[in-house]
C-alpha positions as CSV (number, residue, x, y, z in Angstrom):
1,X,-37.2,10.8,20.5
2,X,-34.9,14.1,19.8
3,X,-32.3,11.6,20.9
4,X,-33.3,8.5,18.4
5,X,-32.7,11.0,15.5
6,X,-29.9,12.3,16.0
7,X,-28.7,9.2,16.6
8,X,-30.2,8.1,13.2
9,X,-28.2,11.3,11.5
10,X,-25.5,10.3,13.2
11,X,-25.6,6.8,11.6
12,X,-26.7,7.6,8.2
13,X,-24.2,7.2,5.7
14,X,-22.2,4.7,7.5
15,X,-23.8,1.3,7.4
16,X,-20.8,0.0,9.2
17,X,-23.1,-3.8,10.0
18,X,-26.3,-3.6,7.0
19,X,-26.1,-3.4,3.5
20,X,-25.7,-0.2,1.7
21,X,-29.4,1.2,0.2
22,X,-30.2,1.9,-3.2
23,X,-30.9,6.0,-2.3
24,X,-26.7,6.2,-0.6
25,X,-25.0,5.1,-4.0
26,X,-22.5,7.3,-5.2
27,X,-21.7,7.9,-9.2
28,X,-19.2,7.4,-11.1
29,X,-17.3,10.7,-11.0
30,X,-17.6,10.3,-6.8
31,X,-14.9,7.2,-7.5
32,X,-12.8,9.0,-10.0
33,X,-11.9,11.7,-7.5
34,X,-11.4,9.8,-4.7
35,X,-9.0,7.0,-6.5
36,X,-7.2,10.8,-8.3
37,X,-6.1,11.9,-4.9
38,X,-5.5,8.9,-2.6
39,X,-3.0,7.6,-4.8
40,X,-1.4,11.1,-6.0
41,X,0.5,10.8,-2.3
42,X,3.4,11.6,-0.9
43,X,4.6,8.0,-0.9
44,X,5.1,8.6,-4.5
45,X,8.5,10.8,-3.5
46,X,9.8,8.1,-2.2
47,X,8.9,5.2,-4.4
48,X,9.8,7.0,-7.9
49,X,13.2,7.3,-6.7
50,X,14.1,3.7,-5.5
51,X,13.3,2.9,-9.1
52,X,16.0,4.3,-10.2
53,X,18.1,3.8,-7.3
54,X,17.2,-0.1,-8.3
55,X,19.4,0.6,-11.8
56,X,15.9,-0.5,-13.5
57,X,16.0,0.8,-17.4
58,X,13.6,2.6,-19.3
59,X,11.9,0.3,-21.0
60,X,11.2,-2.0,-18.1
61,X,9.7,0.8,-16.3
62,X,7.4,2.2,-18.8
63,X,6.6,-1.2,-19.7
64,X,6.3,-2.4,-16.1
65,X,4.2,0.5,-14.8
66,X,1.9,0.6,-17.8
67,X,1.0,-3.6,-17.6
68,X,1.5,-3.4,-13.7
69,X,-1.3,-0.5,-13.6
70,X,-3.6,-2.0,-15.8
71,X,-3.8,-5.3,-13.6
72,X,-4.7,-3.3,-10.5
73,X,-7.1,-1.6,-12.5
74,X,-8.4,-4.9,-13.7
75,X,-8.3,-6.3,-10.0
76,X,-10.7,-3.9,-8.4
77,X,-13.1,-4.3,-11.5
78,X,-13.1,-8.5,-11.7
79,X,-12.1,-9.4,-8.1
80,X,-13.4,-6.5,-5.5
81,X,-16.1,-5.0,-6.9
82,X,-18.1,-7.4,-8.6
83,X,-17.7,-8.6,-4.1
84,X,-18.8,-4.9,-3.0
85,X,-22.1,-4.6,-5.3
86,X,-23.8,-8.1,-4.2
87,X,-23.0,-8.0,-1.0
88,X,-22.7,-4.6,0.1
89,X,-20.7,-4.9,3.3
90,X,-17.6,-3.4,5.1
91,X,-14.3,-4.9,4.6
92,X,-14.8,-5.5,8.2
93,X,-18.6,-6.7,8.8
94,X,-18.0,-9.1,5.9
95,X,-14.9,-10.6,7.3
96,X,-17.2,-11.0,10.9
97,X,-19.7,-13.4,8.8
98,X,-17.2,-15.7,7.7
99,X,-14.4,-15.7,10.0
100,X,-15.9,-14.9,13.2
101,X,-15.3,-11.5,16.0
102,X,-12.0,-13.1,18.0
103,X,-10.2,-13.7,14.5
104,X,-11.7,-10.5,12.9
105,X,-9.9,-8.2,15.9
106,X,-6.8,-10.5,14.9
107,X,-7.2,-8.9,11.7
108,X,-7.7,-5.8,12.8
109,X,-4.7,-5.9,15.0
110,X,-2.5,-6.3,11.5
111,X,-4.0,-3.9,9.8
112,X,-3.8,-1.4,12.0
113,X,0.1,-1.9,12.6
114,X,0.9,-2.1,8.8
115,X,-1.2,1.4,8.4
116,X,0.9,3.0,11.3
117,X,3.7,1.9,9.8
118,X,2.7,3.0,6.0
119,X,1.8,6.4,8.1
120,X,5.1,7.3,9.4
121,X,6.6,6.9,6.1
122,X,4.0,9.6,5.0
123,X,5.4,11.6,8.3
124,X,8.9,10.8,7.1
125,X,8.2,12.7,3.2
126,X,6.4,15.4,5.0
127,X,9.3,15.9,7.9
128,X,12.2,16.4,4.4
129,X,10.5,19.4,3.8
130,X,11.6,20.7,7.7
131,X,15.2,19.5,6.9
132,X,15.3,22.3,4.0
133,X,13.9,24.8,6.3
134,X,16.3,24.3,9.7
135,X,19.3,22.8,7.7
136,X,19.4,19.7,9.8
137,X,20.7,16.3,9.1
138,X,18.8,14.0,7.7
139,X,18.9,10.9,6.4
140,X,20.5,8.4,3.8
141,X,19.0,5.7,1.9
142,X,20.5,3.2,3.8
143,X,20.3,4.4,7.1
144,X,18.3,2.5,9.6
145,X,17.9,5.2,12.3
146,X,17.4,8.8,13.3
147,X,21.1,10.8,12.5
148,X,19.9,13.8,14.3
149,X,18.1,15.4,17.1
150,X,16.9,18.2,14.6
151,X,15.5,15.0,12.4
152,X,13.5,13.7,15.3
153,X,12.3,17.0,16.4
154,X,10.9,17.5,13.3
155,X,9.1,14.1,12.6
156,X,7.7,14.6,16.3
157,X,6.1,18.3,15.3
158,X,4.6,16.6,12.1
159,X,3.8,14.0,13.2
160,X,1.8,15.4,16.4
161,X,0.5,17.9,14.3
162,X,-1.6,15.2,11.5
163,X,-2.0,13.4,14.5
164,X,-4.0,15.8,16.3
165,X,-6.2,16.6,13.3
166,X,-6.7,12.8,12.8
167,X,-8.5,12.3,15.7
168,X,-10.6,15.7,15.5
169,X,-11.7,13.8,12.8
170,X,-11.8,12.6,8.8
171,X,-14.4,15.5,6.9
172,X,-12.3,18.3,7.3
173,X,-8.8,16.2,6.5
174,X,-10.9,14.6,3.4
175,X,-12.2,17.9,2.3
176,X,-8.3,19.6,2.2
177,X,-7.3,16.4,0.8
178,X,-10.0,17.3,-2.4
179,X,-9.6,20.7,-2.6
180,X,-5.5,20.2,-2.8
181,X,-5.3,16.7,-5.0
182,X,-5.5,18.5,-8.3
183,X,-3.3,20.9,-7.4
184,X,-0.6,18.0,-6.3
185,X,-1.0,16.9,-9.7
186,X,0.2,19.9,-11.4
187,X,3.1,20.5,-9.0
188,X,4.2,16.6,-9.6
189,X,3.8,17.5,-13.2
190,X,6.0,20.0,-13.2
191,X,8.6,17.9,-10.8
192,X,9.3,16.0,-14.1
193,X,9.0,18.6,-17.0
194,X,11.6,20.8,-14.7
195,X,13.9,18.1,-14.4
196,X,13.9,17.0,-17.9
197,X,14.6,20.4,-18.6
198,X,17.6,20.4,-16.3
199,X,19.2,17.2,-17.7
200,X,19.0,18.9,-21.2
201,X,20.1,21.7,-20.0
202,X,23.7,19.7,-18.8
203,X,23.5,17.4,-20.7
204,X,24.7,17.9,-25.2
205,X,21.5,16.1,-25.9
206,X,19.2,18.6,-28.2
207,X,15.8,17.2,-27.8
208,X,14.1,17.3,-31.8
209,X,11.7,14.6,-31.5
210,X,10.0,11.7,-29.3
211,X,13.3,9.9,-30.5
212,X,16.2,12.4,-28.9
213,X,13.9,12.1,-25.4
214,X,13.9,8.5,-25.0
215,X,17.6,7.8,-26.1
216,X,18.0,10.8,-22.8
217,X,15.4,8.7,-20.8
218,X,17.6,5.6,-21.7
219,X,20.7,6.8,-21.3
220,X,21.0,9.5,-18.6
221,X,17.9,8.9,-16.6
222,X,17.0,5.0,-16.1
223,X,19.5,3.5,-17.4
224,X,19.0,0.0,-16.2
225,X,22.7,-0.7,-15.0
226,X,23.6,-2.0,-11.6
227,X,21.4,-0.9,-8.4
228,X,22.9,1.6,-5.8
229,X,24.5,-0.2,-2.6
230,X,21.4,-2.1,-0.8
231,X,19.1,-2.2,-2.8
232,X,17.7,-4.9,-5.0
233,X,18.1,-4.7,-9.4
234,X,14.8,-4.5,-10.7
235,X,14.0,-5.7,-14.1
236,X,10.4,-5.4,-16.2
237,X,8.9,-8.4,-13.7
238,X,9.7,-6.1,-10.5
239,X,8.3,-3.4,-11.9
240,X,5.1,-5.0,-13.3
241,X,4.2,-6.8,-10.2
242,X,5.2,-3.7,-7.7
243,X,2.7,-1.9,-9.4
244,X,0.0,-4.2,-9.5
245,X,0.8,-5.3,-6.1
246,X,1.6,-2.4,-4.1
247,X,-2.3,-2.4,-3.4
248,X,-2.7,-5.3,-3.2
249,X,-4.2,-5.2,0.0
250,X,-7.2,-2.5,-1.3
251,X,-8.1,-4.8,-4.6
252,X,-6.9,-8.4,-4.1
253,X,-7.0,-8.4,-0.2
254,X,-10.5,-6.5,-0.6
255,X,-10.4,-3.7,1.6
256,X,-12.1,-1.4,-1.0
257,X,-14.7,-3.3,-0.6
258,X,-16.3,-0.6,2.4
259,X,-15.4,2.0,-0.4
260,X,-16.6,0.2,-3.5
261,X,-20.3,-1.1,-1.7
262,X,-21.7,2.7,-2.5
263,X,-21.2,2.0,-6.3
264,X,-23.8,1.8,-8.6
265,X,-22.2,-0.7,-11.1
266,X,-19.3,-3.0,-10.5
267,X,-17.3,-0.8,-13.2
268,X,-17.5,2.2,-11.7
269,X,-14.2,0.2,-10.4
270,X,-12.3,1.1,-13.3
271,X,-12.3,4.5,-12.2
272,X,-9.1,3.3,-10.0
273,X,-7.2,3.7,-13.4
274,X,-7.5,7.8,-11.9
275,X,-5.0,6.7,-9.7
276,X,-2.7,4.4,-11.4
277,X,-1.9,6.8,-13.9
278,X,-2.0,9.9,-12.3
279,X,0.1,8.7,-9.5
280,X,1.7,5.4,-9.9
281,X,2.7,6.5,-13.3
282,X,2.9,9.6,-13.9
283,X,4.4,10.7,-10.5
284,X,6.7,8.1,-9.8
285,X,7.7,9.0,-13.2
286,X,8.4,12.7,-12.7
287,X,9.7,11.7,-9.2
288,X,12.3,9.3,-10.2
289,X,13.3,12.1,-12.7
290,X,14.1,14.3,-10.1
291,X,16.5,11.4,-8.2
292,X,18.3,11.2,-11.8
293,X,19.2,14.3,-12.1
294,X,20.3,14.6,-8.2
295,X,22.7,11.0,-9.2
296,X,23.9,12.8,-12.7
297,X,24.7,16.0,-10.7
298,X,26.6,14.1,-8.4
299,X,26.7,10.4,-7.9
300,X,27.7,10.2,-4.0
301,X,24.3,12.0,-3.5
302,X,22.5,8.9,-2.8
303,X,20.0,10.6,-0.4
304,X,16.1,9.7,-0.8
305,X,15.1,13.3,0.3
306,X,11.6,14.3,-1.2
307,X,11.8,17.9,0.9
308,X,15.5,19.1,-0.8
309,X,14.3,17.9,-4.3
310,X,11.0,19.4,-4.5
311,X,13.0,22.3,-3.5
312,X,15.5,22.4,-6.4
313,X,12.9,21.9,-9.1
314,X,10.0,24.2,-7.7
315,X,11.5,26.4,-4.5
316,X,8.9,26.9,-2.2
317,X,6.1,25.1,-4.2
318,X,7.7,21.9,-4.1
319,X,8.0,21.9,-0.5
320,X,4.6,23.1,0.3
321,X,3.8,20.0,-2.2
322,X,6.4,17.8,-0.2
323,X,4.3,18.8,3.4
324,X,1.0,18.5,1.6
325,X,1.4,15.5,-0.1
326,X,2.7,14.1,3.3
327,X,0.0,15.8,4.9
328,X,-3.4,14.9,3.0
329,X,-2.2,10.5,3.0
330,X,-1.0,10.3,6.9
331,X,-4.4,12.3,8.3
332,X,-6.6,9.6,6.6
333,X,-4.2,6.3,7.2
334,X,-3.4,7.3,11.1
335,X,-7.6,7.7,11.1
336,X,-8.0,4.0,9.1
337,X,-6.0,3.1,11.4
338,X,-7.4,4.2,14.4
339,X,-10.6,2.6,13.6
340,X,-9.3,-0.8,13.1
341,X,-7.8,-0.2,17.0
342,X,-11.0,1.3,18.4
343,X,-12.7,-1.8,16.7
344,X,-10.6,-4.5,18.9
345,X,-11.0,-2.0,21.9
346,X,-15.2,-0.9,21.3
347,X,-15.4,0.9,24.9
348,X,-12.2,3.6,24.4
349,X,-12.7,6.8,23.0
350,X,-11.9,7.6,19.4
351,X,-10.0,10.2,19.9
352,X,-7.6,9.0,22.6
353,X,-7.1,5.6,20.4
354,X,-6.3,8.1,17.1
355,X,-4.1,9.8,19.3
356,X,-2.5,6.4,20.3
357,X,-1.9,5.9,16.8
358,X,-0.4,9.2,15.8
359,X,2.0,8.6,18.6
360,X,3.1,4.9,17.3
361,X,3.3,6.2,13.3
362,X,5.0,9.4,14.9
363,X,7.5,6.3,16.1
364,X,8.0,4.8,13.7
365,X,8.4,7.9,11.2
366,X,11.7,8.6,13.0
367,X,13.0,5.6,11.8
368,X,14.5,5.9,7.8
369,X,14.5,2.6,7.1
370,X,10.6,2.1,6.8
371,X,10.4,4.8,4.3
372,X,13.8,4.1,2.1
373,X,12.6,0.2,1.9
374,X,9.4,1.2,1.2
375,X,8.7,-1.1,-1.7
376,X,10.0,-3.9,0.0
377,X,7.1,-3.3,3.0
378,X,4.6,-2.0,1.2
379,X,5.2,-5.7,-1.0
380,X,4.9,-6.8,3.2
381,X,2.2,-5.5,4.0
382,X,0.2,-6.5,0.8
383,X,1.5,-10.0,1.3
384,X,0.4,-10.3,5.2
385,X,-3.3,-8.9,3.8
386,X,-3.7,-10.8,1.0
387,X,-4.7,-14.3,2.1
388,X,-8.3,-12.9,4.2
389,X,-8.7,-11.7,0.6
390,X,-8.7,-15.2,-1.0
391,X,-10.6,-16.6,1.7
392,X,-13.2,-13.5,0.9
393,X,-13.5,-14.6,-3.1
394,X,-13.6,-18.2,-2.1
395,X,-16.4,-18.1,0.5
396,X,-18.3,-15.4,-1.9
397,X,-18.2,-17.6,-5.2
398,X,-16.9,-21.0,-4.7
399,X,-17.6,-22.3,-1.1
400,X,-21.5,-23.7,-2.1
401,X,-19.9,-25.6,-4.9
402,X,-18.4,-27.8,-3.1
403,X,-21.3,-28.8,-0.9
404,X,-20.3,-26.4,2.5
405,X,-21.9,-23.7,3.9
406,X,-20.4,-19.5,3.3
407,X,-20.5,-17.4,6.0
408,X,-19.6,-20.1,8.8
409,X,-18.9,-17.9,11.8
410,X,-22.6,-15.8,11.3
411,X,-24.5,-19.5,10.3
412,X,-22.3,-21.6,13.4
413,X,-22.4,-18.5,16.0
414,X,-18.7,-19.1,16.2
415,X,-16.4,-16.4,16.9
416,X,-13.1,-17.8,15.6
417,X,-13.4,-19.7,12.4
418,X,-10.5,-21.8,12.3
419,X,-10.4,-22.9,8.7
420,X,-9.9,-19.3,8.1
421,X,-7.3,-18.6,10.5
422,X,-5.3,-21.3,9.2
423,X,-4.9,-20.8,5.5
424,X,-4.4,-17.4,6.6
425,X,-1.2,-18.4,9.1
426,X,0.2,-21.5,6.8
427,X,0.1,-19.6,3.4
428,X,1.8,-16.4,5.1
429,X,4.3,-19.2,6.7
430,X,4.5,-20.6,3.3
431,X,4.9,-17.5,1.4
432,X,7.9,-16.4,4.4
433,X,9.9,-20.0,3.7
434,X,10.1,-18.8,0.3
435,X,11.3,-15.5,0.2
436,X,13.5,-16.6,3.1
437,X,15.0,-19.9,1.7
438,X,18.6,-18.9,0.9
439,X,19.2,-17.7,4.2
440,X,17.4,-20.9,6.1
441,X,19.6,-23.1,3.9
442,X,22.8,-21.2,5.1
443,X,22.0,-21.2,8.1
444,X,21.4,-24.7,8.2
445,X,24.5,-25.3,6.4
446,X,26.4,-22.8,9.6
447,X,24.9,-24.7,12.1
448,X,25.9,-28.5,10.2
449,X,23.0,-30.1,9.7
450,X,23.3,-29.5,5.8
451,X,26.7,-29.3,3.6
452,X,27.2,-27.4,0.4
453,X,26.2,-29.4,-2.7
454,X,24.9,-29.1,-6.1
455,X,22.2,-29.9,-5.0
456,X,21.9,-27.7,-2.0
457,X,22.7,-24.9,-4.2
458,X,20.2,-26.0,-7.2
459,X,17.0,-26.3,-4.0
460,X,18.3,-23.0,-2.7
461,X,18.4,-20.8,-5.8
462,X,15.3,-22.6,-7.5
463,X,13.2,-22.4,-4.5
464,X,14.1,-18.7,-3.1
465,X,11.4,-16.0,-4.3
466,X,11.8,-12.4,-4.3
467,X,9.2,-10.7,-2.0
468,X,7.6,-8.8,-5.0
469,X,6.3,-12.1,-6.5
470,X,5.5,-14.8,-3.6
471,X,1.5,-13.0,-3.2
472,X,0.2,-14.7,-6.4
473,X,1.4,-18.2,-5.8
474,X,0.5,-17.4,-2.0
475,X,-2.8,-16.2,-3.2
476,X,-3.6,-19.1,-4.4
477,X,-1.9,-21.7,-2.2
478,X,-4.6,-19.6,0.6
479,X,-7.4,-20.2,-1.7
480,X,-6.8,-24.0,-1.5
481,X,-6.2,-24.1,1.9
482,X,-9.5,-22.6,2.9
483,X,-11.3,-25.2,0.9
484,X,-9.6,-28.0,1.9
485,X,-9.5,-26.7,5.7
486,X,-13.3,-26.2,5.4
487,X,-14.0,-29.8,4.5
488,X,-12.8,-30.7,7.6
489,X,-13.7,-27.9,9.9
490,X,-17.6,-28.0,8.6
491,X,-17.7,-31.7,8.7
492,X,-20.2,-31.9,11.4
493,X,-22.6,-29.7,9.4
494,X,-21.9,-31.1,5.9
495,X,-25.0,-34.0,6.5
496,X,-27.1,-31.4,8.2
497,X,-27.3,-28.7,4.6
498,X,-27.1,-31.6,1.7
499,X,-29.8,-31.7,-0.4
């Protein structure tokens, strides 16, 4: 009897394979704190500077962030939250009902690997703070590999510490993150204010009104010129789609079904605005000001290193913010990746799985290419998981309107729904081909299968889509494919379910 009570106590509040009951639902304030804390993170210190490196103008940056973040909030509110508050199931259990256990295992593997790389970039951020203290060489903007023993040791030390804490459990980490989040927001704001003051001090601008401040932003901070070597030129559309889709896996990809299933009302997803406009607006802008000042003082210093930038702006408090920001976001990310891998190997000890996951993330963090190319990596992450979000949306709202069976894997007791799998694989293939069309055509010309011509050049320019834009059409491709393939896959089932 005591063992049964203990089991129920441990299970309480999780509800991994059942609907969340009414007495476990959370209020609006709970979601404001969660989103504000999660999206004001260590990665903001990398993303903000990369906008400057991409040569974006002040107008394109500000308007793009306003519109893109609004679209992200609306995606949480109208795509993810309505399903979450009706089904009240975790993402993984919801997918298992639709796709089958074996396909969900493949999804968990992809999700876990991407989480490892994302956590690796956060470990990279924290390690840059150690570089200030110990003065070892750190990687530059276009470095792909570790460039010093000191860097490797620093990443190893930070990654090991974070991994051990994550392995011991998530509750203490979450509490620490909630305590640190308000302080980190203030330090990010300080970064921006200090950066502005530094610009004013070294420039000839007299800031008397908002117009003067906007002129400074246009001419000195976000100039809208050519991007730095190795970077893609950013316009309004790049900023808008990036800020919308950098969390695509969460809202359009439906990962936050697991979070928003605890919300009493779908509109509680509007709490995501706290994360978008504090972390993905204010923090990105403040971090980019620091980098723009660094370039203003020394145009040759293109290194994107949060540690040194934060130290110059806020001293020891800045360094602590860098360490804590990376710490508080890498910990839950490693924890989530460990859970995804454990779902594949349920009999394996969670502690050991999380440690192994942390080791993978730590090795990834040693390679600066992931953090320095974070804009592109986040876009790839969203693209990878986006098709399954379309599958969930179609299966929940539309599939029955076509006379087809929703939750087909559960209904048919199949472990692998080929309609969902092919929709995922084909969509990713189409998106990859669109992004790589220029490289594919150039390769075909090199091996003699195509000859250079106006028609080939037009085709290459027309059908090459940058990674930031491909996921939107990809979502609709996946939705249509899932419906069409379900007609074929459920062919034997349809006669018995009609009428």
